[in-house]
C-alpha positions in Angstrom: 121.0 -172.1 27.2 122.6 -175.5 26.6 120.2 -177.9 28.0 121.9 -181.3 26.7 125.2 -182.7 25.9 126.3 -185.6 23.7 126.6 -188.7 25.5 129.4 -191.1 24.9 126.8 -193.5 23.6 125.5 -191.1 21.0 122.4 -189.9 22.7 121.3 -186.5 24.1 121.4 -186.2 27.9 120.4 -183.5 30.1 122.8 -181.1 31.8 121.4 -182.4 35.1 122.4 -186.0 34.2 126.1 -184.8 33.0 126.2 -183.4 36.6 124.8 -186.4 38.3 127.3 -188.5 36.6 130.1 -186.1 37.4 129.4 -185.8 41.2 129.3 -189.8 41.2 132.5 -190.0 39.3 134.1 -187.3 41.6 133.4 -189.4 44.7 134.5 -192.4 43.0 138.1 -191.0 42.6 138.2 -190.0 46.1 136.8 -186.3 46.1 134.8 -185.6 49.3 132.7 -182.9 47.7 131.9 -181.8 44.1 129.7 -178.7 43.5 129.1 -176.2 40.7 129.0 -172.5 40.4 128.2 -170.5 37.3 131.3 -169.0 35.7 131.0 -165.2 36.5 133.1 -162.5 38.2 134.3 -163.3 41.4 131.9 -162.0 44.2 134.8 -160.3 46.2 136.8 -159.0 43.2 136.6 -155.6 44.4 137.6 -156.3 47.9 140.5 -158.3 46.4 141.5 -155.4 44.4 141.5 -153.1 47.4 143.7 -155.7 49.3 146.2 -155.8 46.5 146.4 -151.9 46.5 147.0 -151.8 50.4 149.7 -154.4 50.0 148.2 -157.0 51.9 149.7 -159.6 49.7 153.1 -158.8 50.6 155.7 -160.3 48.3 153.2 -162.6 46.5 153.6 -160.5 43.3 152.0 -163.4 41.3 148.7 -162.3 42.7 149.1 -159.0 41.3 150.2 -160.1 38.0 147.1 -162.3 37.6 144.7 -159.7 38.9 142.5 -159.7 35.9 142.1 -163.3 35.7 141.6 -164.0 39.1 138.6 -161.4 39.0 137.2 -162.8 35.8 137.5 -166.4 35.0 136.3 -165.6 31.3 140.1 -164.3 31.1 141.2 -167.9 31.9 139.0 -169.7 29.8 136.8 -167.9 27.2 133.4 -169.4 26.7 133.5 -171.0 30.0 129.9 -171.6 31.6 130.7 -173.3 34.7 133.2 -173.8 37.5 133.4 -177.1 39.3 134.7 -177.0 42.6 136.2 -180.1 44.4 136.9 -180.6 48.1 139.5 -183.2 49.4 139.7 -184.0 53.2 143.3 -184.0 54.6 142.7 -184.1 58.3 144.9 -186.9 59.9 143.8 -186.2 63.6 146.4 -185.6 66.2 150.0 -186.1 65.3 151.7 -189.1 66.7 154.7 -187.9 68.7 157.6 -190.3 67.9 160.1 -188.7 70.2 160.3 -188.1 74.0 158.7 -185.2 75.7 161.9 -183.7 76.4 162.8 -183.4 72.8 162.3 -180.0 71.1 160.2 -180.4 67.9 158.9 -178.0 65.3 155.3 -177.5 64.4 154.4 -178.3 60.7 150.9 -177.2 59.2 148.8 -180.5 58.9 148.4 -180.2 55.2 152.1 -180.7 54.8 152.5 -183.8 57.1 152.4 -186.2 54.1 152.7 -186.3 50.3 152.3 -183.1 48.2 148.5 -182.5 47.4 149.4 -180.7 44.3 150.4 -184.1 42.7 147.6 -186.3 44.0 145.0 -183.9 43.2 146.3 -183.2 39.6 146.1 -186.7 38.9 142.5 -186.8 39.8 141.6 -183.7 37.9 143.4 -185.3 34.7 140.5 -188.0 35.0 137.8 -185.3 35.6 138.9 -183.4 32.6 138.9 -186.7 30.3 135.4 -187.6 31.7 134.2 -184.0 30.6 135.7 -184.3 27.3 133.3 -187.2 26.5 130.5 -184.8 26.8 132.2 -182.1 24.5 133.6 -179.9 27.2 136.8 -178.0 27.2 138.5 -177.4 30.5 141.1 -175.6 32.7 142.1 -177.3 35.8 143.8 -175.9 38.8 145.0 -176.9 42.2 145.9 -174.0 44.2 148.3 -172.7 41.5 145.9 -170.9 39.0 144.8 -167.3 38.9 141.3 -168.0 40.4 139.6 -166.7 43.6 139.0 -170.3 44.5 137.5 -169.7 47.9 134.9 -167.1 46.4 133.6 -169.6 43.8 133.7 -172.5 46.3 131.3 -170.5 48.6 129.1 -169.7 45.5 129.0 -173.4 44.9 128.1 -174.2 48.5 131.4 -176.0 49.2 131.3 -174.0 52.6 131.3 -170.5 53.8 133.8 -167.8 54.5 135.0 -168.0 58.0 136.3 -165.0 59.7 139.8 -166.2 59.4 139.2 -166.0 55.6 139.3 -169.9 55.6 136.4 -171.7 54.0 134.4 -173.8 56.6 132.3 -176.8 55.5 130.2 -178.3 58.4 131.2 -181.8 57.5 135.0 -181.2 56.9 135.5 -178.2 59.1 138.5 -176.4 57.6 140.7 -179.3 57.0 140.2 -179.7 53.1 141.9 -178.8 49.9 140.3 -177.1 47.1 140.6 -177.6 43.3 138.6 -176.3 40.4 137.8 -177.0 37.0 136.5 -174.3 34.4 134.4 -175.8 31.6 132.7 -174.8 28.6 129.9 -177.0 29.5 126.7 -175.4 31.2 125.9 -177.5 34.3 123.3 -176.8 36.9 124.7 -174.5 39.7 124.4 -175.4 43.2 123.1 -173.3 46.1 125.6 -171.1 48.3 125.6 -172.3 52.0 124.8 -169.8 54.8 127.3 -168.1 57.0 127.2 -170.2 60.2 129.9 -168.4 62.2 127.8 -166.3 64.2 129.4 -164.2 66.7 132.4 -166.5 67.2 135.8 -164.9 66.8 137.9 -167.6 68.2 140.0 -167.6 64.8 140.9 -164.0 65.3 142.0 -164.3 69.0 143.9 -167.4 68.1 146.2 -165.8 65.5 149.7 -165.4 67.1 150.7 -162.4 65.1 147.5 -160.7 64.9 147.4 -161.3 61.0 143.5 -161.4 61.1 143.1 -157.8 61.5 139.3 -157.8 61.4 136.7 -160.5 60.4 137.3 -161.7 56.8 140.5 -159.7 56.6 144.0 -161.0 56.7 147.2 -159.1 56.4 149.4 -161.8 54.8 152.6 -160.0 56.0 151.9 -160.9 59.4 150.6 -164.5 58.8 153.1 -167.1 60.0 152.3 -169.2 56.9 153.3 -166.4 54.7 156.4 -165.8 56.8 157.6 -169.4 56.8 156.5 -170.4 53.3 156.0 -167.5 50.9 158.5 -164.9 52.2 161.8 -165.5 50.5 164.1 -163.2 52.5 164.5 -162.4 56.2 161.8 -162.7 58.7 161.2 -159.3 60.4 163.0 -159.2 63.8 159.7 -158.1 65.6 157.7 -161.0 64.4 160.2 -163.9 64.9 159.5 -164.2 68.6 155.9 -164.8 67.7 156.5 -167.7 65.4 157.3 -169.9 68.3 158.2 -173.4 67.1 156.4 -173.3 63.9 158.8 -174.2 61.0 156.2 -174.6 58.1 152.9 -172.9 58.1 150.5 -172.4 60.9 147.2 -174.2 62.1 146.3 -171.9 65.1 143.0 -170.2 63.4 142.1 -173.6 62.2 142.7 -175.4 65.4 140.4 -172.8 67.0 137.4 -173.3 64.8 134.6 -175.0 66.8 133.3 -176.7 63.5 136.2 -178.9 63.4 135.1 -181.0 66.1 133.1 -182.7 63.4 136.0 -183.5 61.2 136.6 -187.1 60.2 140.1 -188.6 59.4 140.7 -188.5 55.8 140.3 -191.7 53.5 143.5 -190.6 51.7 146.5 -192.5 52.9 148.9 -190.3 51.2 148.3 -187.5 53.7 149.5 -189.6 56.5 152.2 -188.0 58.6 155.9 -188.8 58.0 158.6 -189.2 60.5 160.3 -186.1 58.9 157.2 -183.8 59.7 156.0 -185.2 62.9 158.4 -185.7 65.8 161.8 -185.1 64.3 164.1 -183.2 66.7 164.6 -179.6 65.5 168.3 -179.6 65.9 168.5 -182.4 63.5 167.3 -180.4 60.5 170.3 -178.4 61.0 172.7 -181.0 59.8 170.7 -181.5 56.5 172.9 -180.9 53.2 171.0 -179.8 50.2 170.9 -183.4 48.8 169.7 -184.8 52.1 167.0 -182.0 52.4 165.5 -183.0 49.0 165.8 -186.6 49.8 163.8 -186.1 53.1 161.2 -184.2 51.6 160.8 -185.6 48.4 157.1 -185.5 47.3 156.3 -183.2 50.2 155.1 -179.7 49.9 157.9 -178.6 52.3 160.4 -179.0 49.2 159.0 -175.9 47.6 160.8 -173.5 50.3 164.1 -175.3 49.6 166.8 -176.0 52.4 167.5 -172.1 52.8 163.8 -171.4 53.5 163.2 -174.5 55.9 166.6 -174.1 57.9 165.8 -170.4 58.2 162.5 -171.3 59.9 164.2 -174.0 61.9 166.8 -171.4 63.4 164.0 -169.0 64.4 162.2 -171.9 66.1 165.3 -172.9 68.0 165.9 -169.1 68.8 162.6 -169.2 70.5 162.7 -172.7 72.4 166.2 -173.8 72.2 168.7 -173.9 75.0 172.5 -174.3 75.3 172.5 -177.9 74.0 171.6 -176.4 70.6 174.3 -173.8 70.4 176.9 -176.1 68.8 174.9 -176.9 65.8 173.7 -173.2 65.5 177.2 -171.9 65.5 177.8 -174.5 62.4 174.6 -173.0 60.9 175.8 -169.4 61.4 178.7 -170.3 59.2 176.6 -171.7 56.5 177.6 -170.7 52.9 173.6 -169.6 52.6 173.5 -166.3 54.2 169.8 -166.5 55.0 170.3 -169.5 57.1 173.7 -167.9 58.8 171.7 -164.7 59.7 168.9 -166.4 61.3 171.3 -168.8 63.1 173.2 -165.9 64.6 169.9 -164.4 65.8 168.9 -167.7 67.4 172.2 -167.8 69.2 171.9 -164.4 70.6 168.2 -165.3 71.9 169.5 -168.5 73.7 172.5 -166.6 75.4 170.1 -163.8 76.3 168.0 -166.2 78.2 170.9 -167.6 79.7 172.1 -164.5 80.9 168.8 -163.9 82.8 168.0 -167.4 83.8 167.6 -168.0 87.8 170.6 -170.0 87.8 172.9 -167.2 86.5 171.1 -164.4 88.1 171.3 -165.6 91.8 174.0 -164.1 94.0 177.2 -166.2 94.3 178.9 -166.7 97.5 182.4 -166.9 98.5 183.6 -170.1 99.9 185.9 -168.1 102.2 183.8 -165.3 103.7 180.4 -166.2 102.9 179.6 -162.7 101.5 177.8 -162.2 98.2 180.1 -161.4 95.2 178.5 -158.9 92.8 
């Protein structure tokens, strides 16, 4: 067991002191939490493998490809002794609606209201990596993109506990935080796990619009709106489209329902502040975006990852659910888009709106003849 590490000032210091300095440095550069777990197999590796075998990951084939590494961090960084987990609060409170109440808008998950968290956190992890190198450590750093079951290790480190929604919950931050991890060859003192404090609460399960949380701690990604609007690259299943409502990028319903979020504080990170493009922009305005305009509007935003074809697909579904006759002209234009994915969903939306028009009270009421006063059927 390594009890000491070389200090930049050429003296030996304990692993406890290295960790204390690390925690202080992490806070200094903006992280809200920094905790450590021993680098061992993921506690839920077996459950993860079963989930993959059942197809719960849908089309996220990268999870299957990285199965071995996700289950055993030693496959990622041989000789790794510790996993350092960082949490960064992104909560921005309630959205400021910049449009009239009569304007139809789409709902975007809070984490995507501002700048792309990948870029911001990666820059912080570069600093952490350099800091640990001074003590002789070799590191692998990841922000949501590496083959690591990060919530497993975060729970082991005491960042939070596994909620029934499968999201991690922290008593200070609620559910509104990003996770990042650093595997290191340094042996740091591990922290203690936090007890599960969900009790009998099942609000997150009841809140899911599509029933994707099939049981406590069990998620079928193929029904999850975040998966359907972000990870799924093709057509959204017909039976699930009406359940998506006006959500056009991700879904916060299970997070919004969590009682622990009443303690959440607004993030100190200004980069996560809402943009006009993500809060309050009329749904129909998105349909006019060219590929170049889409990239410009969502530059440095997480939304850029699904590209125009995926985003406008989602917009068409939302308009199919809440749109009206005033949206038909732009939807007709979208139905002729050269991108077939957009065209298909625009045609579906048109059909939904016209179906609602056909059964609306104004159209279904008997019409009377101006001559005889008798009803015309």
